[in-house]
BARODREN-68892 format. One record per residue (C-alpha): residue number from 1; residue in one letter; x, y, z. Coordinates in nm, 4 decimals. Layout:
BAPA    i  aa        px        py        pz
BAPA  NUM   A         X         Y         Z
...
This chain:
BAPA    i  aa        px        py        pz
BAPA    1   M   40.6508   25.1393    9.0256
BAPA    2   L   40.4881   25.0478    9.3552
BAPA    3   L   40.2637   24.7958    9.1814
BAPA    4   L   40.5632   24.6328    9.0186
BAPA    5   L   40.7372   24.6022    9.3543
BAPA    6   L   40.4293   24.4452    9.5096
BAPA    7   L   40.4085   24.1905    9.2291
BAPA    8   L   40.7750   24.1081    9.2665
BAPA    9   L   40.7307   24.0766    9.6418
BAPA   10   A   40.4315   23.8437    9.5991
BAPA   11   S   40.6286   23.6324    9.3579
BAPA   12   T   40.9175   23.6092    9.5974
BAPA   13   Q   40.6996   23.5065    9.8914
BAPA   14   G   40.5083   23.2441    9.6901
BAPA   15   N   40.6185   22.9316    9.5067
BAPA   16   S   40.6570   23.1201    9.1794
BAPA   17   Q   40.9914   23.1507    9.0107
BAPA   18   V   41.2006   23.4662    9.0904
BAPA   19   Q   41.2869   23.6831    8.7949
BAPA   20   R   41.6095   23.8845    8.8012
BAPA   21   V   41.5938   24.2054    8.5973
BAPA   22   S   41.8912   24.4236    8.5029
BAPA   23   G   41.8399   24.8004    8.4700
BAPA   24   Q   42.0048   25.1047    8.3180
BAPA   25   M   42.0541   25.4504    8.4511
BAPA   26   K   41.8643   25.7084    8.2504
BAPA   27   N   41.8235   26.0688    8.3606
BAPA   28   G   41.9157   25.9875    8.7189
BAPA   29   S   41.6678   25.6994    8.7336
BAPA   30   C   41.6983   25.3191    8.7096
BAPA   31   A   41.5016   25.1907    8.4131
BAPA   32   C   41.4382   24.8202    8.3541
BAPA   33   E   41.2136   24.5944    8.1415
BAPA   34   V   41.0040   24.3286    8.3162
BAPA   35   N   40.8280   24.0301    8.1359
BAPA   36   T   40.4821   24.0028    8.2946
BAPA   37   N   40.3583   23.7045    8.0876
BAPA   38   M   40.4560   23.4597    8.3639
BAPA   39   W   40.1986   23.6218    8.5993
BAPA   40   L   39.9038   23.6136    8.3478
BAPA   41   F   39.5933   23.4332    8.4820
BAPA   42   P   39.5402   23.0871    8.2996
BAPA   43   A   39.1863   23.1594    8.1831
BAPA   44   K   39.1636   22.8713    7.9327
BAPA   45   K   39.2797   22.6136    8.1849
BAPA   46   Y   39.0361   22.7532    8.4372
BAPA   47   E   38.7427   22.7220    8.1937
BAPA   48   A   38.8391   22.3628    8.1063
BAPA   49   A   38.8600   22.2689    8.4738
BAPA   50   L   38.5249   22.4358    8.5389
BAPA   51   Q   38.3588   22.2382    8.2585
BAPA   52   Q   38.4971   21.9118    8.4001
BAPA   53   V   38.3566   21.9956    8.7415
BAPA   54   E   38.0121   22.0709    8.5946
BAPA   55   S   38.0178   21.7464    8.3898
BAPA   56   C   38.1190   21.5489    8.6966
BAPA   57   E   37.8311   21.7010    8.8922
BAPA   58   D   37.5822   21.5967    8.6184
BAPA   59   S   37.7195   21.2402    8.6093
BAPA   60   L   37.7048   21.2156    8.9864
BAPA   61   Q   37.3459   21.3366    8.9874
BAPA   62   K   37.2425   21.0781    8.7244
BAPA   63   L   37.4179   20.8023    8.9176
BAPA   64   Q   37.2381   20.9066    9.2348
BAPA   65   E   36.9048   20.8928    9.0494
BAPA   66   Q   36.9826   20.5414    8.9183
BAPA   67   V   37.0782   20.4247    9.2643
BAPA   68   H   36.7546   20.5697    9.3974
BAPA   69   L   36.5459   20.3934    9.1303
BAPA   70   S   36.7321   20.0639    9.1867
BAPA   71   N   36.6687   20.0865    9.5611
BAPA   72   Q   36.3012   20.1403    9.4874
BAPA   73   R   36.2937   19.8273    9.2670
BAPA   74   L   36.4735   19.6055    9.5158
BAPA   75   P   36.1570   19.5284    9.7202
BAPA   76   E   35.9739   19.4385    9.3965
BAPA   77   L   36.2536   19.2029    9.2878
BAPA   78   Y   36.2628   19.0464    9.6337
BAPA   79   A   35.8840   18.9923    9.6154
BAPA   80   V   35.9089   18.8258    9.2728
BAPA   81   L   36.1912   18.6041    9.3947
BAPA   82   D   35.9936   18.5030    9.7045
BAPA   83   N   35.6912   18.4302    9.4858
BAPA   84   I   35.8908   18.2046    9.2522
BAPA   85   T   36.0543   18.0312    9.5478
BAPA   86   G   35.7147   17.9711    9.7060
BAPA   87   R   35.5714   17.8352    9.3837
BAPA   88   L   35.8713   17.6097    9.3407
BAPA   89   E   35.8265   17.4413    9.6795
BAPA   90   P   35.5296   17.2229    9.5704
BAPA   91   Y   35.7298   17.1106    9.2689
BAPA   92   Q   36.0166   17.0164    9.4987
BAPA   93   Y   35.7755   16.7816    9.6742
BAPA   94   L   35.6577   16.6431    9.3404
BAPA   95   N   36.0215   16.6131    9.2440
BAPA   96   Y   36.0865   16.3857    9.5410
BAPA   97   K   35.7868   16.1769    9.4360
BAPA   98   G   35.9131   16.1526    9.0784
BAPA   99   I   35.6294   16.3540    8.9227
BAPA  100   Y   35.6191   16.7109    8.8035
BAPA  101   S   35.4701   16.9286    8.5335
BAPA  102   A   35.7243   17.0015    8.2608
BAPA  103   L   35.5082   17.2846    8.1290
BAPA  104   S   35.4986   17.4569    8.4691
BAPA  105   L   35.8742   17.4216    8.5016
BAPA  106   R   35.9199   17.5814    8.1617
BAPA  107   R   35.7072   17.8728    8.2729
BAPA  108   L   35.9157   17.9061    8.5871
BAPA  109   G   36.2260   17.9004    8.3679
BAPA  110   E   36.0862   18.1815    8.1552
BAPA  111   E   36.0179   18.3911    8.4642
BAPA  112   L   36.3688   18.3205    8.5905
BAPA  113   D   36.5078   18.4381    8.2566
BAPA  114   K   36.3216   18.7661    8.2906
BAPA  115   L   36.4275   18.8062    8.6519
BAPA  116   E   36.7915   18.7415    8.5658
BAPA  117   G   36.7706   19.0021    8.2911
BAPA  118   D   36.6307   19.2599    8.5356
BAPA  119   I   36.9007   19.1874    8.7918
BAPA  120   N   37.1763   19.2061    8.5315
BAPA  121   A   37.0434   19.5405    8.4100
BAPA  122   M   37.0309   19.6664    8.7684
BAPA  123   S   37.3869   19.5463    8.8366
BAPA  124   L   37.5119   19.7567    8.5454
BAPA  125   Q   37.3654   20.0630    8.7141
BAPA  126   V   37.4567   19.9879    9.0731
BAPA  127   N   37.6720   19.7060    9.2024
BAPA  128   N   37.6220   19.6610    9.5756
BAPA  129   V   37.5721   19.3858    9.8312
BAPA  130   D   37.1994   19.3536    9.7624
BAPA  131   S   37.2397   19.3086    9.3877
BAPA  132   T   37.5146   19.0512    9.4376
BAPA  133   K   37.2997   18.8601    9.6846
BAPA  134   L   37.0040   18.8580    9.4454
BAPA  135   S   37.2218   18.7296    9.1610
BAPA  136   K   37.3475   18.4417    9.3759
BAPA  137   E   36.9970   18.3463    9.4906
BAPA  138   V   36.8576   18.3448    9.1373
BAPA  139   H   37.1553   18.1388    9.0164
BAPA  140   K   37.0911   17.8808    9.2890
BAPA  141   L   36.7220   17.8739    9.2021
BAPA  142   R   36.8149   17.8141    8.8386
BAPA  143   E   37.0312   17.5170    8.9408
BAPA  144   D   36.7437   17.3689    9.1446
BAPA  145   V   36.5035   17.3898    8.8501
BAPA  146   G   36.7655   17.2396    8.6179
BAPA  147   T   36.8263   16.9518    8.8586
BAPA  148   M   36.4565   16.8762    8.8786
BAPA  149   H   36.4237   16.8756    8.5023
BAPA  150   M   36.7309   16.6636    8.4331
BAPA  151   A   36.6651   16.4149    8.7114
BAPA  152   N   36.3060   16.3399    8.6205
BAPA  153   S   36.2595   16.4123    8.2504
BAPA  154   I   36.3135   16.0481    8.1556
BAPA  155   N   36.0747   15.9339    8.4261
BAPA  156   M   35.8112   16.1845    8.3178
BAPA  157   K   35.8451   16.0889    7.9516
BAPA  158   S   35.8004   15.7232    8.0371
BAPA  159   V   35.4865   15.8027    8.2381
BAPA  160   K   35.3443   16.0064    7.9513
BAPA  161   E   35.4284   15.7341    7.7010
BAPA  162   R   35.2619   15.4720    7.9215
BAPA  163   L   34.9555   15.6928    7.9493
BAPA  164   R   34.9447   15.7398    7.5695
BAPA  165   Y   34.9733   15.3636    7.5158
BAPA  166   L   34.6944   15.2846    7.7642
BAPA  167   K   34.4698   15.5495    7.6103
BAPA  168   N   34.5315   15.4098    7.2613
BAPA  169   S   34.4605   15.0582    7.3892
BAPA  170   V   34.1256   15.1691    7.5291
BAPA  171   E   34.0337   15.3375    7.1990
BAPA  172   S   34.1296   15.0221    7.0097
BAPA  173   C   33.9065   14.8064    7.2278
BAPA  174   L   33.6160   15.0450    7.1786
BAPA  175   S   33.6568   15.0976    6.8060
BAPA  176   I   33.7963   14.7978    6.6196
BAPA  177   P   33.5542   14.5026    6.5871
BAPA  178   K   33.6935   14.1682    6.6967
BAPA  179   D   33.6167   14.0115    6.3596
BAPA  180   F   33.7534   14.3037    6.1563
BAPA  181   R   34.0763   14.1286    6.0641
BAPA  182   G   33.8801   13.8193    5.9747
BAPA  183   Q   33.6651   14.0083    5.7270
BAPA  184   Q   33.9687   14.0985    5.5182
BAPA  185   R   34.2074   13.8044    5.5032
BAPA  186   Y   34.4921   14.0095    5.3632
BAPA  187   C   34.4556   14.2484    5.6569
BAPA  188   L   34.4960   13.9526    5.8903
BAPA  189   K   34.8480   13.8944    5.7553
BAPA  190   G   34.9825   14.2210    5.8965
BAPA  191   L   35.1514   14.5208    5.7415
BAPA  192   M   35.1779   14.6130    5.3775
BAPA  193   T   35.4829   14.4434    5.2265
BAPA  194   N   35.5227   14.6007    4.8837
BAPA  195   V   35.3941   14.8641    4.6439
BAPA  196   S   35.3961   14.8094    4.2679
BAPA  197   A   35.5181   15.0432    3.9984
BAPA  198   P   35.2464   15.2864    3.8842
BAPA  199   V   34.9531   15.1040    3.7216
BAPA  200   I   34.7921   15.4346    3.6182
BAPA  201   T   34.9879   15.7369    3.5001
BAPA  202   K   34.8260   16.0418    3.3458
BAPA  203   V   34.8409   16.4174    3.3468
BAPA  204   S   34.5668   16.5843    3.5491
BAPA  205   P   34.2762   16.7018    3.3297
BAPA  206   Y   34.3370   17.0465    3.4801
BAPA  207   G   34.6945   17.0493    3.3511
BAPA  208   K   35.0324   17.0350    3.5206
BAPA  209   N   34.9997   17.3881    3.6531
BAPA  210   I   34.7446   17.2709    3.9126
BAPA  211   I   34.9862   17.0923    4.1466
BAPA  212   S   34.7540   17.0184    4.4393
BAPA  213   G   34.4374   16.8151    4.4784
BAPA  214   S   34.2893   16.4711    4.5438
BAPA  215   W   34.1610   16.1940    4.3195
BAPA  216   G   34.0518   15.8328    4.3293
BAPA  217   H   33.7952   15.5623    4.2630
BAPA  218   Q   33.4584   15.5856    4.4399
BAPA  219   V   33.4248   15.3556    4.7424
BAPA  220   L   33.1225   15.1899    4.9020
BAPA  221   T   32.8256   15.2610    4.6815
BAPA  222   N   32.5134   15.0488    4.6338
BAPA  223   N   32.4344   15.2108    4.3006
BAPA  224   E   32.5704   14.9943    4.0168
BAPA  225   D   32.5923   15.2975    3.7886
BAPA  226   Q   32.8382   15.4616    4.0270
BAPA  227   Q   33.0665   15.1667    4.1026
BAPA  228   N   33.3153   15.2642    3.8323
BAPA  229   I   33.3199   15.6374    3.8984
BAPA  230   F   33.6585   15.8095    3.9026
BAPA  231   W   33.6758   16.1519    4.0580
BAPA  232   I   33.9179   16.4421    4.0996
BAPA  233   Q   33.8994   16.7382    4.3347
BAPA  234   P   34.1545   17.0083    4.2365
BAPA  235   M   34.2866   17.2998    4.4420
BAPA  236   L   34.2080   17.5764    4.1917
BAPA  237   H   34.2549   17.8679    4.4316
BAPA  238   G   34.6238   17.9205    4.5080
BAPA  239   H   34.6821   17.5422    4.5319
BAPA  240   T   34.5104   17.5533    4.8740
BAPA  241   S   34.1337   17.5401    4.8198
BAPA  242   G   33.8707   17.4423    4.5640
BAPA  243   N   33.4943   17.4174    4.5218
BAPA  244   I   33.4641   17.1806    4.2227
BAPA  245   L   33.4321   16.8004    4.2174
BAPA  246   R   33.4742   16.6407    3.8748
BAPA  247   T   33.3528   16.2845    3.8114
BAPA  248   Y   33.3875   16.0344    3.5240
BAPA  249   Q   33.1460   15.7454    3.4777
BAPA  250   S   33.4106   15.4991    3.3594
BAPA  251   Y   33.7818   15.4287    3.3579
BAPA  252   E   33.7928   15.4925    2.9818
BAPA  253   D   33.6337   15.8358    3.0197
BAPA  254   F   33.8738   15.9197    3.2997
BAPA  255   M   34.1824   15.8234    3.1010
BAPA  256   A   34.0585   16.0166    2.7968
BAPA  257   S   33.9440   16.3130    3.0121
BAPA  258   T   33.6031   16.3143    2.8399
BAPA  259   N   33.2348   16.2997    2.9399
BAPA  260   H   33.2935   16.4473    3.2810
BAPA  261   K   33.0453   16.6022    3.5231
BAPA  262   D   33.1347   16.8942    3.7491
BAPA  263   V   32.9663   16.9402    4.0864
BAPA  264   T   32.9887   17.2784    4.2583
BAPA  265   I   33.0358   17.2130    4.6294
BAPA  266   A   33.0388   17.5777    4.7425
BAPA  267   P   32.9577   17.9105    4.5733
BAPA  268   S   33.3229   18.0261    4.5839
BAPA  269   N   33.6777   17.9113    4.6546
BAPA  270   V   33.6747   18.0813    4.9954
BAPA  271   H   33.3285   17.9824    5.1183
BAPA  272   V   33.2860   17.8100    5.4565
BAPA  273   N   33.1907   17.4872    5.2756
BAPA  274   T   33.4824   17.4984    5.0324
BAPA  275   V   33.7418   17.2196    5.0355
BAPA  276   E   34.0639   17.3297    5.2076
BAPA  277   G   34.3805   17.1372    5.1293
BAPA  278   P   34.4292   16.8163    4.9275
BAPA  279   S   34.2389   16.5969    5.1700
BAPA  280   A   33.9157   16.4800    5.0107
BAPA  281   V   33.7785   16.1272    4.9626
BAPA  282   M   33.4613   16.0185    4.7860
BAPA  283   Y   33.3005   15.7595    5.0126
BAPA  284   G   32.9510   15.6305    4.9407
BAPA  285   E   32.7205   15.9055    4.8203
BAPA  286   A   32.9257   16.1881    4.9705
BAPA  287   L   33.2533   16.3768    4.9548
BAPA  288   Y   33.4413   16.4103    5.2856
BAPA  289   Y   33.6996   16.6870    5.3263
BAPA  290   H   33.8514   16.9574    5.5479
BAPA  291   C   33.6189   17.2586    5.5683
BAPA  292   Y   33.7683   17.5916    5.4624
BAPA  293   N   33.9352   17.8003    5.7350
BAPA  294   S   33.8005   17.5920    6.0243
BAPA  295   P   33.8868   17.2947    6.2493
BAPA  296   D   33.5933   17.0987    6.1000
BAPA  297   V   33.5515   16.8042    5.8673
BAPA  298   C   33.2711   16.8441    5.6117
BAPA  299   R   33.0469   16.5897    5.4411
BAPA  300   Y   32.8916   16.7030    5.1126
BAPA  301   D   32.5939   16.4856    5.0206
BAPA  302   L   32.5884   16.4360    4.6430
BAPA  303   K   32.2131   16.3707    4.6417
BAPA  304   S   32.0720   16.6352    4.8746
BAPA  305   K   32.3511   16.8902    4.8067
BAPA  306   T   32.3747   16.9551    5.1817
BAPA  307   V   32.6819   16.9889    5.4025
BAPA  308   T   32.7244   16.8382    5.7493
BAPA  309   R   33.0175   16.9276    5.9760
BAPA  310   V   33.2001   16.7977    6.2840
BAPA  311   E   33.4828   16.9655    6.4748
BAPA  312   L   33.8041   16.7715    6.5301
BAPA  313   P   33.8913   16.7242    6.8983
BAPA  314   G   34.1730   16.9329    7.0376
BAPA  315   I   34.2672   17.1135    6.7160
BAPA  316   G   34.0876   17.4449    6.7802
BAPA  317   K   34.2428   17.7469    6.6103
BAPA  318   D   34.5592   17.5514    6.5236
BAPA  319   H   34.4066   17.3938    6.2119
BAPA  320   R   34.6801   17.5511    5.9958
BAPA  321   K   34.9752   17.4918    6.2261
BAPA  322   F   35.0879   17.1388    6.1336
BAPA  323   P   35.0917   17.0742    5.7562
BAPA  324   Y   35.2767   16.7898    5.5849
BAPA  325   C   35.6261   16.9320    5.5645
BAPA  326   Y   35.9027   16.6708    5.5190
BAPA  327   F   36.0620   16.8034    5.1995
BAPA  328   D   35.8582   17.1104    5.1170
BAPA  329   C   35.5683   17.2345    5.3288
BAPA  330   R   35.2375   17.1764    5.1511
BAPA  331   P   35.0142   17.4723    5.2499
BAPA  332   H   34.6850   17.3907    5.4242
BAPA  333   S   34.7525   17.0152    5.4342
BAPA  334   D   34.6952   17.0067    5.8111
BAPA  335   V   34.3827   16.7872    5.8017
BAPA  336   D   34.3798   16.4683    5.5930
BAPA  337   V   34.0591   16.2648    5.5442
BAPA  338   E   34.1183   15.8975    5.4540
BAPA  339   E   33.9295   15.5727    5.3999
BAPA  340   D   33.9994   15.2003    5.4363
BAPA  341   E   33.8257   14.8669    5.4998
BAPA  342   S   33.6790   14.9816    5.8322
BAPA  343   G   33.5498   15.3202    5.7171
BAPA  344   L   33.6598   15.6816    5.7364
BAPA  345   W   33.9506   15.8363    5.9228
BAPA  346   V   34.1002   16.1811    5.9835
BAPA  347   I   34.4751   16.2397    6.0207
BAPA  348   Y   34.5980   16.5631    6.1781
BAPA  349   A   34.8064   16.7025    6.4688
BAPA  350   T   34.7419   16.9248    6.7693
BAPA  351   V   34.9346   17.1351    7.0154
BAPA  352   G   34.8258   16.8872    7.2836
BAPA  353   S   34.9923   16.6043    7.0908
BAPA  354   H   35.3069   16.8225    7.0546
BAPA  355   G   35.2601   16.8222    6.6773
BAPA  356   N   35.2654   16.4418    6.6546
BAPA  357   L   35.0262   16.2634    6.4201
BAPA  358   V   34.6781   16.2017    6.5563
BAPA  359   V   34.4299   15.9707    6.3872
BAPA  360   S   34.0556   15.9804    6.4606
BAPA  361   K   33.7742   15.7494    6.3532
BAPA  362   L   33.5053   15.9315    6.1555
BAPA  363   S   33.1511   15.7932    6.1219
BAPA  364   W   32.8305   15.8991    5.9518
BAPA  365   D   32.5057   15.8296    6.1382
BAPA  366   E   32.2567   15.7920    5.8565
BAPA  367   E   31.9492   15.7875    6.0803
BAPA  368   A   32.0439   16.0954    6.2805
BAPA  369   E   32.2210   16.2518    5.9803
BAPA  370   T   32.5176   16.3522    6.1947
BAPA  371   L   32.8902   16.3288    6.1429
BAPA  372   N   33.0807   16.2067    6.4483
BAPA  373   I   33.4319   16.1488    6.5797
BAPA  374   T   33.4192   15.8220    6.7738
BAPA  375   Q   33.7775   15.7363    6.8794
BAPA  376   T   34.1184   15.9051    6.8688
BAPA  377   W   34.4742   15.7692    6.8805
BAPA  378   E   34.8004   15.9580    6.9327
BAPA  379   T   35.1303   15.8564    6.7735
BAPA  380   R   35.4915   15.9534    6.8373
BAPA  381   L   35.5573   16.0706    6.4806
BAPA  382   F   35.5948   16.4460    6.4237
BAPA  383   K   35.3583   16.5487    6.1441
BAPA  384   K   35.5941   16.8034    5.9894
BAPA  385   A   35.8491   16.5238    5.9459
BAPA  386   V   35.6104   16.3490    5.7063
BAPA  387   T   35.5336   16.4036    5.3370
BAPA  388   N   35.1915   16.2360    5.3481
BAPA  389   A   34.9908   15.9607    5.5170
BAPA  390   F   34.7069   15.7172    5.4493
BAPA  391   M   34.5069   15.4389    5.6181
BAPA  392   S   34.4900   15.0714    5.5215
BAPA  393   C   34.3422   14.7847    5.7271
BAPA  394   G   34.3211   15.0129    6.0303
BAPA  395   V   34.6923   15.0938    6.0029
BAPA  396   L   34.8269   15.4453    5.9602
BAPA  397   Y   35.1127   15.4602    5.7075
BAPA  398   A   35.3384   15.7648    5.6663
BAPA  399   T   35.5710   15.8541    5.3788
BAPA  400   R   35.8783   16.0693    5.3364
BAPA  401   F   36.0719   16.2183    5.0478
BAPA  402   Y   36.3423   15.9795    4.9254
BAPA  403   D   36.4536   16.1674    4.6140
BAPA  404   D   36.2981   16.3459    4.3152
BAPA  405   F   36.1778   16.0143    4.1693
BAPA  406   Y   36.0860   15.8038    4.4736
BAPA  407   E   35.8706   15.8375    4.7815
BAPA  408   E   35.9178   15.5972    5.0744
BAPA  409   I   35.6656   15.4467    5.3166
BAPA  410   F   35.8710   15.4368    5.6361
BAPA  411   Y   35.6276   15.4278    5.9295
BAPA  412   A   35.3176   15.2364    6.0395
BAPA  413   F   35.0889   15.2681    6.3426
BAPA  414   D   34.8330   14.9929    6.4066
BAPA  415   T   34.5150   15.1233    6.5697
BAPA  416   A   34.4117   14.7659    6.6563
BAPA  417   T   34.7134   14.7103    6.8822
BAPA  418   G   34.8565   15.0554    6.9467
BAPA  419   K   35.1962   14.9384    6.8177
BAPA  420   E   35.4166   15.1199    6.5687
BAPA  421   D   35.6879   15.0252    6.3224
BAPA  422   N   35.9395   15.2776    6.1878
BAPA  423   T   36.1566   15.0277    6.0000
BAPA  424   L   35.9535   15.0118    5.6789
BAPA  425   A   36.1220   15.0991    5.3484
BAPA  426   L   35.8588   15.0631    5.0736
BAPA  427   R   35.9525   15.2699    4.7690
BAPA  428   M   35.6937   15.4364    4.5458
BAPA  429   E   35.8013   15.5578    4.2040
BAPA  430   K   35.6866   15.9081    4.1100
BAPA  431   I   35.7253   16.1580    3.8269
BAPA  432   S   35.7670   16.4826    4.0214
BAPA  433   K   35.9129   16.5428    4.3665
BAPA  434   G   35.5995   16.6962    4.5249
BAPA  435   V   35.3229   16.4804    4.6757
BAPA  436   A   34.9989   16.6688    4.7364
BAPA  437   S   34.7834   16.3741    4.8498
BAPA  438   L   34.7964   15.9977    4.8927
BAPA  439   S   34.4941   15.7775    4.9657
BAPA  440   Y   34.4023   15.4085    4.9697
BAPA  441   N   34.1080   15.2298    4.8088
BAPA  442   P   33.9935   14.9232    5.0069
BAPA  443   I   33.8001   14.7769    4.7100
BAPA  444   N   34.0920   14.7263    4.4726
BAPA  445   R   34.3728   14.7871    4.7284
BAPA  446   Q   34.5252   15.0639    4.5198
BAPA  447   L   34.7005   15.3807    4.6321
BAPA  448   Y   34.6193   15.7094    4.4575
BAPA  449   M   34.8781   15.9873    4.4495
BAPA  450   F   34.8360   16.3458    4.3309
BAPA  451   N   35.1999   16.3969    4.2252
BAPA  452   D   35.2096   16.7694    4.1510
BAPA  453   G   35.0243   16.7838    3.8149
BAPA  454   Y   35.0289   16.4024    3.7618
BAPA  455   L   34.7834   16.1339    3.8736
BAPA  456   L   34.9449   15.8040    3.9735
BAPA  457   A   34.7957   15.4782    4.1052
BAPA  458   Y   34.9814   15.1841    4.2663
BAPA  459   Q   34.8871   14.8316    4.3662
BAPA  460   A   34.9431   14.7552    4.7353
BAPA  461   H   35.0550   14.4052    4.8357
BAPA  462   F   35.0200   14.2304    5.1694
BAPA  463   F   35.1804   13.9142    5.3002
BAPA  464   N   35.0225   13.6235    5.1076
BAPA  465   S   34.7385   13.8531    5.0039
BAPA  466   I   34.4701   13.7085    4.7775
């Protein structure tokens, strides 16, 4: 009874509601019923509140750790920002002079990207005055780099183009004889003006399933027995490499695919001396081609059965990076050996030329028995935007896919003058859409195309050619 009175008294003194209870007299005593549920302790609510407090303490502790880590990284970020700012100052000077390195600016841009990412990640963890200040400074630095790039890119491109033109002019003076155009009167008239319908059309003797290779008519031989030799070099290993050269002693044998002779250039299709890509030409007493899995050009001597090599300048490990790729990338077509009235050439691309076509003069020193690269020209035509290319009268011609039945010669670069022409529109009829190789014969002025599994030849015409 005393306990009940104390509880009632505590309820009355506190903010709790007062409960009125009516009683009854029983045996001289007052008896009443009291509902004590209203004074039960809220255990469930207490446990829920306790869990929230514990969770809040964990979250606060993690946030404090993140703030601590961010504060530790702030000096590092400041140091990186100071370093970039210091490195940018010399380029600001070059910017005022109108010269700068686009590659270095790109690298600075990449570092700014990384720095911005770090600052953004830090801002998600802690957003304070320091992080806001860093974000503003990096943003301003980004604007400065962008201004430098936009303001001077045209100027820099013009300087680079002028440098390329002067370099090409020097190579032309060193390489092309003054009387070269006089030796071939049709070359003197300028660019190629027309290409005939196919004058030779036949299925490859290896069948239509072998869609890649090279073929042609032997050029520059003093042996009368070899002046009518037709040859074919197929890519028998995955359409990318081959070690067999097949020759025919006459046009009749070639057309009938009879009386052939096979020469094994290398012991396997993946040997270091194997032909890689549809790039070969038979010039004199040798076959010239791209050496397997290397940046080299090979010369296979048909008499001595020996191989001589020379590395292409600037190509390095990127010898499989820039194939012919206009319509459908032709694997391992990165290096293209060609021939014309002035000798041998190599067409390729490098990282240094930004993937644009490069043409180099190739020469064989018979006395020293060495293969050499003598001069090199750079063009403005991206190699992967080309189906194929060939040389004629010292001029580089490039083709592109027109449709399934026509190829189009659309570009020319003259090594004698360093000038280019991208307005050509010379159509070449074909049987299949894929062009594996295209080469020119300076003796009969014919073009030879390996058109998937078909062999096609065309007659080239020049202005008033005789």
